[in-house]
DSSP file (Angstrom, degrees, kcal/mol; ACC not computed):
  #  RESIDUE AA STRUCTURE BP1 BP2  ACC     N-H-->O    O-->H-N    N-H-->O    O-->H-N    TCO  KAPPA ALPHA  PHI   PSI    X-CA   Y-CA   Z-CA
    1    1 A M              0   0    0      0, 0.0     2,-0.0     0, 0.0     0, 0.0   0.000 360.0 360.0 360.0 136.3   30.6    9.1   18.5
    2    2 A S     >  -     0   0    0      1,-0.1     4,-2.2     4,-0.0     5,-0.2  -0.289 360.0-113.8 -74.7 162.1   28.5   10.8   21.2
    3    3 A E  H  > S+     0   0    0      1,-0.2     4,-2.3     2,-0.2     5,-0.2   0.884 116.6  52.3 -62.7 -39.4   26.0    8.9   23.3
    4    4 A A  H  > S+     0   0    0      1,-0.2     4,-2.2     2,-0.2    -1,-0.2   0.908 110.7  46.5 -64.8 -42.1   23.1   10.7   21.7
    5    5 A S  H  > S+     0   0    0      2,-0.2     4,-2.1     1,-0.2    -1,-0.2   0.866 111.9  51.0 -71.4 -33.7   24.2    9.9   18.2
    6    6 A E  H  X S+     0   0    0     -4,-2.2     4,-2.1     2,-0.2    -2,-0.2   0.899 110.7  49.6 -65.1 -40.8   24.8    6.2   19.2
    7    7 A S  H  X S+     0   0    0     -4,-2.3     4,-2.0     2,-0.2    -2,-0.2   0.899 110.6  49.8 -64.6 -41.1   21.3    6.1   20.7
    8    8 A R  H  X S+     0   0    0     -4,-2.2     4,-2.5     1,-0.2    -2,-0.2   0.895 109.3  52.0 -64.1 -40.8   19.9    7.6   17.5
    9    9 A K  H  X S+     0   0    0     -4,-2.1     4,-2.3     1,-0.2    -2,-0.2   0.900 109.5  49.3 -63.3 -41.2   21.7    5.0   15.3
   10   10 A Q  H  X S+     0   0    0     -4,-2.1     4,-2.5     2,-0.2    -1,-0.2   0.887 110.0  51.7 -65.3 -38.5   20.4    2.1   17.4
   11   11 A L  H  X S+     0   0    0     -4,-2.0     4,-2.4     2,-0.2    -2,-0.2   0.942 111.4  46.4 -62.7 -47.3   16.9    3.5   17.1
   12   12 A W  H  X S+     0   0    0     -4,-2.5     4,-2.4     1,-0.2    -2,-0.2   0.885 112.1  51.1 -63.7 -38.6   17.2    3.8   13.3
   13   13 A T  H  X S+     0   0    0     -4,-2.3     4,-2.3     2,-0.2    -1,-0.2   0.921 111.0  48.4 -63.6 -43.8   18.6    0.3   13.1
   14   14 A G  H  X S+     0   0    0     -4,-2.5     4,-2.1     1,-0.2    -2,-0.2   0.889 111.7  49.5 -63.2 -39.8   15.8   -1.1   15.2
   15   15 A L  H  X S+     0   0    0     -4,-2.4     4,-2.6     2,-0.2    -1,-0.2   0.890 110.1  51.1 -66.9 -38.9   13.2    0.7   13.0
   16   16 A E  H  X S+     0   0    0     -4,-2.4     4,-2.4     2,-0.2    -2,-0.2   0.917 110.8  48.1 -64.6 -42.6   14.8   -0.7    9.8
   17   17 A Q  H  X S+     0   0    0     -4,-2.3     4,-2.2     2,-0.2    -1,-0.2   0.892 112.7  48.6 -65.0 -38.8   14.7   -4.2   11.2
   18   18 A E  H  X S+     0   0    0     -4,-2.1     4,-2.6     2,-0.2     5,-0.2   0.906 110.4  51.6 -67.3 -40.8   11.1   -3.8   12.2
   19   19 A Q  H  X S+     0   0    0     -4,-2.6     4,-2.0     1,-0.2    -2,-0.2   0.918 112.8  44.7 -62.1 -43.6   10.2   -2.4    8.8
   20   20 A S  H  X S+     0   0    0     -4,-2.4     4,-2.5     2,-0.2    -1,-0.2   0.875 112.3  52.7 -70.3 -35.3   11.8   -5.3    7.0
   21   21 A R  H  X S+     0   0    0     -4,-2.2     4,-2.2     2,-0.2    -2,-0.2   0.933 111.8  44.9 -63.4 -46.0   10.2   -7.8    9.4
   22   22 A L  H  X S+     0   0    0     -4,-2.6     4,-2.4     2,-0.2    -2,-0.2   0.847 111.6  53.4 -69.0 -33.1    6.8   -6.4    8.8
   23   23 A L  H  X S+     0   0    0     -4,-2.0     4,-2.7    -5,-0.2     5,-0.2   0.944 108.9  49.4 -62.3 -48.0    7.4   -6.3    5.0
   24   24 A R  H  X S+     0   0    0     -4,-2.5     4,-2.6     1,-0.2    -2,-0.2   0.909 110.9  50.6 -56.4 -43.7    8.4  -10.0    5.2
   25   25 A H  H  X S+     0   0    0     -4,-2.2     4,-2.5     1,-0.2    -1,-0.2   0.927 111.5  46.7 -62.1 -46.3    5.2  -10.8    7.1
   26   26 A A  H  X S+     0   0    0     -4,-2.4     4,-1.8     1,-0.2     6,-0.2   0.898 113.4  49.3 -63.7 -40.3    3.0   -8.9    4.6
   27   27 A M  H  X>S+     0   0    0     -4,-2.7     5,-1.6     2,-0.2     4,-1.4   0.915 111.5  48.3 -65.8 -43.5    4.7  -10.6    1.7
   28   28 A T  H  <5S+     0   0    0     -4,-2.6     3,-0.4    -5,-0.2    -2,-0.2   0.937 112.9  47.3 -62.7 -47.3    4.3  -14.1    3.2
   29   29 A R  H  <5S+     0   0    0     -4,-2.5    -1,-0.2     1,-0.2    -2,-0.2   0.829 117.0  43.9 -64.2 -31.8    0.6  -13.6    4.0
   30   30 A S  H  <5S-     0   0    0     -4,-1.8    -1,-0.2    -5,-0.2    -2,-0.2   0.619 104.8-126.8 -89.9 -13.8    0.0  -12.2    0.5
   31   31 A G  T  <5 +     0   0    0     -4,-1.4     2,-0.4    -3,-0.4    -3,-0.2   0.756  53.7 154.4  74.0  24.3    2.0  -14.8   -1.4
   32   32 A I      < -     0   0    0     -5,-1.6    -1,-0.3    -6,-0.2     2,-0.1  -0.722  36.6-135.1 -87.7 132.7    4.1  -12.2   -3.2
   33   33 A T     >  -     0   0    0     -2,-0.4     4,-2.3     1,-0.1     5,-0.2  -0.445  17.8-117.6 -84.0 160.0    7.5  -13.4   -4.3
   34   34 A C  H  > S+     0   0    0      1,-0.2     4,-3.0     2,-0.2     5,-0.2   0.874 116.3  55.8 -61.7 -37.5   10.7  -11.4   -3.9
   35   35 A G  H  > S+     0   0    0      2,-0.2     4,-2.3     1,-0.2    -1,-0.2   0.909 108.3  46.3 -62.2 -43.5   11.0  -11.3   -7.7
   36   36 A D  H  > S+     0   0    0      2,-0.2     4,-2.1     1,-0.2    -2,-0.2   0.909 113.8  49.6 -65.0 -41.8    7.6   -9.8   -8.2
   37   37 A L  H  X S+     0   0    0     -4,-2.3     4,-2.9     1,-0.2    -2,-0.2   0.942 111.4  48.3 -61.5 -47.8    8.3   -7.3   -5.5
   38   38 A W  H  X S+     0   0    0     -4,-3.0     4,-3.1     1,-0.2     5,-0.2   0.907 109.0  53.2 -62.0 -41.7   11.6   -6.3   -7.0
   39   39 A L  H  X S+     0   0    0     -4,-2.3     4,-2.0     2,-0.2    -1,-0.2   0.925 113.5  42.5 -60.7 -44.8   10.1   -5.9  -10.5
   40   40 A R  H  X S+     0   0    0     -4,-2.1     4,-1.2     2,-0.2    -2,-0.2   0.930 114.7  51.2 -66.3 -44.8    7.4   -3.5   -9.2
   41   41 A Y  H ><>S+     0   0    0     -4,-2.9     5,-2.5     1,-0.2     3,-0.6   0.919 112.1  46.6 -56.9 -46.5   10.0   -1.7   -7.0
   42   42 A F  H ><5S+     0   0    0     -4,-3.1     3,-1.4     1,-0.2    -1,-0.2   0.877 108.0  56.6 -65.0 -38.2   12.3   -1.2  -10.0
   43   43 A S  H 3<5S+     0   0    0     -4,-2.0    -1,-0.2     1,-0.3    -2,-0.2   0.717 106.5  50.1 -69.8 -19.9    9.4   -0.1  -12.2
   44   44 A I  T <<5S-     0   0    0     -4,-1.2    -1,-0.3    -3,-0.6    -2,-0.2   0.266 135.3 -79.8-102.0  11.7    8.6    2.8   -9.8
   45   45 A G  T < 5S+     0   0    0     -3,-1.4    -3,-0.2     1,-0.3    -2,-0.1   0.507  75.5 150.9 111.7   4.7   12.1    4.0   -9.5
   46   46 A G      < -     0   0    0     -5,-2.5    -1,-0.3    -6,-0.2    21,-0.0  -0.360  26.1-164.1 -65.9 150.0   14.0    1.7   -7.1
   47   47 A N        +     0   0    0      2,-0.1     2,-0.3    -2,-0.0    -1,-0.1   0.190  53.2  88.8-130.0  20.8   17.7    1.4   -7.8
   48   48 A V  S    S-     0   0    0      1,-0.1    -2,-0.0    19,-0.1    15,-0.0  -0.855  76.2-105.1-111.7 158.3   19.0   -1.6   -5.9
   49   49 A G     >  -     0   0    0     -2,-0.3     4,-2.1     1,-0.1     5,-0.2  -0.136  29.3-102.5 -77.2 171.2   19.0   -5.1   -7.4
   50   50 A E  H  > S+     0   0    0      1,-0.2     4,-2.5     2,-0.2     5,-0.2   0.875 120.9  54.2 -61.3 -39.1   16.8   -8.1   -6.6
   51   51 A Y  H  > S+     0   0    0      1,-0.2     4,-2.5     2,-0.2    -1,-0.2   0.891 108.4  49.6 -64.2 -37.7   19.5   -9.7   -4.4
   52   52 A E  H  > S+     0   0    0      2,-0.2     4,-2.5     1,-0.2    -1,-0.2   0.890 109.9  50.3 -67.4 -39.2   19.8   -6.5   -2.3
   53   53 A V  H  X S+     0   0    0     -4,-2.1     4,-2.4     2,-0.2    -2,-0.2   0.928 112.1  48.0 -63.1 -44.2   16.0   -6.4   -1.9
   54   54 A D  H  X S+     0   0    0     -4,-2.5     4,-1.3     2,-0.2    -2,-0.2   0.916 111.8  49.4 -62.3 -43.4   16.0  -10.0   -0.7
   55   55 A A  H  <>S+     0   0    0     -4,-2.5     5,-3.1     1,-0.2     6,-0.8   0.892 110.5  50.9 -64.0 -39.4   18.9   -9.4    1.7
   56   56 A Y  H ><5S+     0   0    0     -4,-2.5     3,-2.0     4,-0.2    -2,-0.2   0.921 106.6  54.3 -62.6 -43.4   17.1   -6.3    3.1
   57   57 A M  H 3<5S+     0   0    0     -4,-2.4    -1,-0.2     1,-0.3    -2,-0.2   0.802 109.3  48.3 -61.6 -27.6   14.0   -8.4    3.6
   58   58 A Q  T 3<5S-     0   0    0     -4,-1.3    -1,-0.3    -3,-0.2    -2,-0.2   0.324 116.9-116.2 -92.1   7.0   16.0  -10.9    5.6
   59   59 A S  T < 5S+     0   0    0     -3,-2.0    -3,-0.2     2,-0.2    -2,-0.1   0.805  86.1 117.0  60.8  31.8   17.6   -8.0    7.7
   60   60 A L  S   <S+     0   0    0     -5,-3.1     2,-0.4     1,-0.2    -4,-0.2   0.564  70.6  40.4-100.7 -12.9   21.0   -8.9    6.2
   61   61 A L  S    S-     0   0    0     -6,-0.8     2,-0.4    -9,-0.1    -1,-0.2  -0.999  73.8-135.1-140.4 136.9   21.5   -5.6    4.4
   62   62 A S        -     0   0    0     -2,-0.4    -6,-0.1    -3,-0.1   -49,-0.0  -0.756  23.3-170.0 -91.0 137.1   20.8   -2.0    5.3
   63   63 A L        -     0   0    0     -2,-0.4     5,-0.0    -7,-0.1    -2,-0.0  -0.902  31.9 -93.6-122.9 154.6   19.2    0.2    2.7
   64   64 A P    >>  -     0   0    0      0, 0.0     4,-2.2     0, 0.0     3,-0.7  -0.315  40.9-111.6 -61.5 149.7   18.6    4.0    2.7
   65   65 A P  H 3> S+     0   0    0      0, 0.0     4,-2.5     0, 0.0     5,-0.2   0.857 116.0  55.7 -53.5 -39.9   15.2    5.0    4.0
   66   66 A V  H 3> S+     0   0    0      1,-0.2     4,-1.7     2,-0.2     5,-0.1   0.885 109.3  46.8 -63.9 -37.0   13.9    6.2    0.6
   67   67 A Q  H <> S+     0   0    0     -3,-0.7     4,-2.2     2,-0.2    -1,-0.2   0.889 111.2  51.9 -70.5 -39.1   14.7    2.8   -0.9
   68   68 A R  H  X S+     0   0    0     -4,-2.2     4,-2.3     1,-0.2    -2,-0.2   0.908 110.6  48.1 -62.8 -40.7   13.0    1.0    2.0
   69   69 A D  H  X S+     0   0    0     -4,-2.5     4,-2.5     2,-0.2    -1,-0.2   0.855 109.0  53.2 -70.6 -32.8    9.9    3.1    1.6
   70   70 A L  H  X S+     0   0    0     -4,-1.7     4,-2.5    -5,-0.2    -1,-0.2   0.895 109.4  49.6 -64.7 -39.0    9.9    2.5   -2.2
   71   71 A I  H  X S+     0   0    0     -4,-2.2     4,-2.5     2,-0.2    -2,-0.2   0.926 111.7  48.1 -64.4 -44.0   10.0   -1.2   -1.5
   72   72 A A  H  X S+     0   0    0     -4,-2.3     4,-2.6     2,-0.2    -2,-0.2   0.901 111.5  50.7 -62.4 -40.6    7.1   -0.9    1.0
   73   73 A H  H  X S+     0   0    0     -4,-2.5     4,-2.3     2,-0.2    -2,-0.2   0.921 109.9  49.4 -63.8 -43.9    5.2    1.2   -1.6
   74   74 A A  H  X S+     0   0    0     -4,-2.5     4,-2.2     2,-0.2    -2,-0.2   0.919 111.7  49.2 -60.7 -44.2    5.8   -1.5   -4.3
   75   75 A A  H  X S+     0   0    0     -4,-2.5     4,-2.5     1,-0.2    -2,-0.2   0.920 110.8  50.0 -61.7 -43.8    4.6   -4.2   -1.8
   76   76 A N  H  X S+     0   0    0     -4,-2.6     4,-2.6     1,-0.2    -1,-0.2   0.872 108.6  52.4 -65.7 -36.6    1.5   -2.2   -1.0
   77   77 A E  H  X S+     0   0    0     -4,-2.3     4,-1.3     2,-0.2    -1,-0.2   0.937 111.3  46.9 -61.8 -45.6    0.6   -1.7   -4.6
   78   78 A L  H  < S+     0   0    0     -4,-2.2     4,-0.4     1,-0.2     3,-0.3   0.906 113.3  48.4 -63.3 -41.4    0.9   -5.5   -5.3
   79   79 A I  H >< S+     0   0    0     -4,-2.5     3,-1.3     1,-0.2    -1,-0.2   0.912 108.4  54.2 -64.8 -42.5   -1.2   -6.2   -2.2
   80   80 A D  H 3< S+     0   0    0     -4,-2.6    -1,-0.2     1,-0.3    -2,-0.2   0.771 103.7  57.2 -64.0 -25.1   -3.9   -3.7   -3.2
   81   81 A E  T 3< S+     0   0    0     -4,-1.3    -1,-0.3    -3,-0.3    -2,-0.2   0.589  88.4  98.7 -81.1 -10.7   -4.2   -5.4   -6.7
   82   82 A M  S <  S-     0   0    0     -3,-1.3    -3,-0.0    -4,-0.4   -52,-0.0  -0.425  85.4-101.4 -78.5 152.1   -5.1   -8.7   -5.1
   83   83 A A        -     0   0    0     -2,-0.1    -1,-0.1     1,-0.1    -2,-0.1  -0.450  44.8-106.2 -66.3 142.7   -8.6   -9.9   -4.9
   84   84 A P        -     0   0    0      0, 0.0    -1,-0.1     0, 0.0     3,-0.1  -0.364  40.0 -98.6 -68.1 152.7  -10.0   -9.5   -1.4
   85   85 A P        -     0   0    0      0, 0.0     2,-0.0     0, 0.0    -3,-0.0  -0.347  49.6 -90.5 -67.4 154.5  -10.4  -12.7    0.7
   86   86 A P        -     0   0    0      0, 0.0     2,-0.3     0, 0.0    -3,-0.0  -0.331  40.2-138.1 -66.6 148.2  -13.9  -14.2    0.8
   87   87 A H        -     0   0    0     -3,-0.1     0, 0.0     1,-0.0     0, 0.0  -0.699  24.3 -99.4-101.5 157.5  -16.2  -13.1    3.5
   88   88 A A        -     0   0    0     -2,-0.3     2,-0.1     1,-0.1    -1,-0.0  -0.597  46.5-118.0 -72.9 134.4  -18.6  -15.3    5.6
   89   89 A P        -     0   0    0      0, 0.0     2,-0.2     0, 0.0    -1,-0.1  -0.439  16.1-132.8 -77.9 148.8  -22.1  -15.1    4.2
   90   90 A Y    >>  -     0   0    0     -2,-0.1     3,-1.0     1,-0.1     4,-0.6  -0.537  32.3-105.0 -84.8 163.2  -25.1  -13.7    6.1
   91   91 A L  H >> S+     0   0    0      1,-0.3     3,-1.7     2,-0.2     4,-1.0   0.906 121.5  58.2 -56.4 -43.9  -28.3  -15.7    6.1
   92   92 A K  H 34 S+     0   0    0      1,-0.3    -1,-0.3     2,-0.2     3,-0.2   0.773  99.0  60.2 -61.2 -24.6  -29.9  -13.3    3.7
   93   93 A D  H <4 S+     0   0    0     -3,-1.0    -1,-0.3     1,-0.2    -2,-0.2   0.730 106.0  47.7 -72.6 -21.2  -27.1  -13.9    1.2
   94   94 A L  H << S+     0   0    0     -3,-1.7    -1,-0.2    -4,-0.6    -2,-0.2   0.633  90.3  91.0 -95.3 -16.5  -28.0  -17.6    1.1
   95   95 A I  S  < S-     0   0    0     -4,-1.0     3,-0.1    -3,-0.2     0, 0.0  -0.695  81.5-121.4 -84.5 125.8  -31.8  -17.2    0.5
   96   96 A P        -     0   0    0      0, 0.0    -2,-0.1     0, 0.0    -1,-0.1  -0.330  34.5-101.6 -63.5 147.2  -32.8  -17.1   -3.2
   97   97 A P        -     0   0    0      0, 0.0     3,-0.1     0, 0.0     0, 0.0  -0.356  36.6-108.9 -68.1 149.7  -34.5  -13.9   -4.2
   98   98 A R        -     0   0    0      1,-0.1     3,-0.1    -3,-0.1     2,-0.0  -0.493  39.8 -99.6 -74.3 147.3  -38.3  -14.0   -4.6
   99   99 A P        -     0   0    0      0, 0.0    -1,-0.1     0, 0.0     3,-0.1  -0.379  44.8-101.4 -65.3 148.3  -39.6  -13.7   -8.2
  100  100 A A        -     0   0    0      1,-0.1     2,-0.2    -3,-0.1     0, 0.0  -0.378  37.7-108.3 -67.7 147.0  -40.8  -10.3   -9.2
  101  101 A K  S    S+     0   0    0     -3,-0.1    -1,-0.1    -2,-0.1    -3,-0.0  -0.514  74.7  80.7 -73.8 145.4  -44.6   -9.7   -9.2
  102  102 A G  S    S-     0   0    0     -2,-0.2     0, 0.0    -3,-0.1     0, 0.0  -0.973  81.6 -15.4 151.7-163.0  -46.1   -9.4  -12.6
  103  103 A P  S    S-     0   0    0      0, 0.0     0, 0.0     0, 0.0     0, 0.0  -0.288  80.3 -86.9 -68.3 155.0  -47.3  -11.6  -15.5
  104  104 A P    >   -     0   0    0      0, 0.0     3,-1.7     0, 0.0     8,-0.1  -0.269  43.9-110.1 -56.5 150.5  -46.2  -15.2  -15.6
  105  105 A P  T 3  S+     0   0    0      0, 0.0     0, 0.0     0, 0.0     0, 0.0   0.745 114.1  46.7 -60.3 -26.0  -42.9  -15.6  -17.3
  106  106 A N  T 3  S+     0   0    0      2,-0.1     2,-0.2     0, 0.0     0, 0.0   0.281  87.9 107.8-100.9  11.4  -44.4  -17.3  -20.5
  107  107 A S    <   -     0   0    0     -3,-1.7     3,-0.1     1,-0.0     5,-0.0  -0.604  64.7-128.8 -89.7 150.8  -47.3  -15.0  -21.1
  108  108 A S    >   -     0   0    0     -2,-0.2     3,-1.9     1,-0.1     4,-0.4  -0.549  43.8 -75.7 -90.3 161.8  -47.3  -12.5  -24.0
  109  109 A P  T 3  S+     0   0    0      0, 0.0    -1,-0.1     0, 0.0     0, 0.0  -0.308 119.4  14.4 -58.8 136.6  -48.0   -8.8  -23.5
  110  110 A G  T >  S+     0   0    0     -3,-0.1     3,-1.1     1,-0.0     4,-0.5   0.225  95.2 107.8  85.3 -13.6  -51.7   -8.1  -22.9
  111  111 A E  G X  S+     0   0    0     -3,-1.9     3,-1.0     1,-0.3    -1,-0.0   0.848  72.6  58.1 -65.8 -34.5  -52.5  -11.8  -22.3
  112  112 A Q  G 3  S+     0   0    0     -4,-0.4    -1,-0.3     1,-0.2    -5,-0.0   0.677 100.7  58.9 -70.7 -15.3  -53.0  -11.2  -18.5
  113  113 A D  G <  S+     0   0    0     -3,-1.1    -1,-0.2     2,-0.1    -2,-0.2   0.613  86.8  98.3 -87.8 -12.8  -55.8   -8.7  -19.4
  114  114 A R  S <  S-     0   0    0     -3,-1.0    -4,-0.0    -4,-0.5    -3,-0.0  -0.349  80.1-109.3 -76.9 154.6  -58.0  -11.1  -21.3
  115  115 A E    >   -     0   0    0      1,-0.1     3,-1.9    -2,-0.1    -1,-0.1  -0.512  30.5-114.6 -74.4 150.0  -60.9  -12.9  -19.9
  116  116 A P  T 3  S+     0   0    0      0, 0.0    -1,-0.1     0, 0.0    -2,-0.1   0.753 113.8  63.1 -59.4 -23.6  -60.4  -16.7  -19.3
  117  117 A D  T 3  S-     0   0    0      1,-0.1    -2,-0.0     0, 0.0    -3,-0.0   0.317 124.0 -99.4 -88.0  12.1  -63.1  -17.5  -22.0
  118  118 A G    <         0   0    0     -3,-1.9    -1,-0.1     1,-0.0    -4,-0.0   0.448 360.0 360.0  94.6  -1.1  -61.0  -15.8  -24.7
  119  119 A G              0   0    0     -5,-0.0    -1,-0.0    -4,-0.0    -5,-0.0   0.439 360.0 360.0 -96.7 360.0  -62.8  -12.4  -24.8
């Protein structure tokens, strides 16, 4: 094997390990299980088993780039379906809204136009 091809192989190996490491990180932060990931991956056309996906996530098994990208796509779909985390409220979010101007809430239509003496 030539030096250039050995260098290219090391680069691809390093990229694959980084891709699986970042996938593991995203999965951990999102609370997605390997089983859920595999099910989504399989449903979009992935063709390796759940054990192989788990081994890839642990950097124990090498997978072809197209399968790795399908796994990443499945993970991103699952993450996108999750509810967003809560945000810190601004002060204006905590102040109750002012009541709308208009007739008192218990008055009937036209009642506000009458004179106080009933006329």
